[in-house]
NUTOR-855111 format. One record per residue (C-alpha): x negated, z negated, y negated. Coordinates in steps of 0.1 Angstrom, whole numbers, padded with zeros to 4 digits, always signed. Last residue first. Example, Ala and Ser with C-alpha at 12.3 -4.5 7.8 and 13.67 -1.06 7.14 Angstrom:
<pts>
-0137-0071+0011 -0123-0078+0045 
</pts>
This chain:
<pts>
-0204-0524-1000 -0175-0545-0989 -0161-0539-0957 -0129-0547-0946 -0118-0559-0914 -0086-0545-0904 -0061-0580-0892 -0036-0571-0864 -0001-0573-0873 +0024-0577-0843 +0005-0610-0835 +0025-0621-0794 +0036-0655-0792 +0025-0675-0766 +0044-0703-0757 +0028-0729-0731 +0038-0737-0701 +0061-0768-0694 +0086-0760-0684 +0072-0736-0655 +0052-0759-0644 +0079-0781-0642 +0097-0761-0619 +0061-0754-0602 +0060-0794-0595 +0094-0797-0581 +0097-0771-0562 +0068-0780-0540 +0081-0817-0540 +0118-0808-0530 +0119-0817-0495 +0143-0806-0470 +0179-0830-0467 +0198-0795-0465 +0217-0803-0495 +0183-0808-0509 +0167-0776-0505 +0195-0753-0517 +0194-0771-0550 +0158-0762-0553 +0162-0727-0542 +0188-0733-0571 +0167-0747-0598 +0137-0722-0586 +0161-0692-0593 +0175-0708-0629 +0141-0709-0641 +0129-0676-0627 +0158-0660-0643 +0155-0679-0681 +0115-0669-0680 +0123-0633-0667 +0151-0636-0702 +0124-0652-0725 +0098-0623-0716 +0073-0632-0690 +0035-0630-0690 +0020-0644-0661 -0014-0664-0659 -0028-0674-0625 -0053-0699-0621 -0076-0707-0589 -0087-0741-0581 -0118-0751-0572 
</pts>
């Protein structure tokens, strides 16, 4: 079974990861090397769902 990991990043960190992977991909292309793995990771990052944090939590109200 494949192990999955969840990484929580803010918008700045997301863009940093995206740009770093893209730069690495461009480097591999210039060197004539395969970019298959980097392409897969880039697509996973781009297609990753966005989860917004809930700021306010509902309180339980006990009725008597």
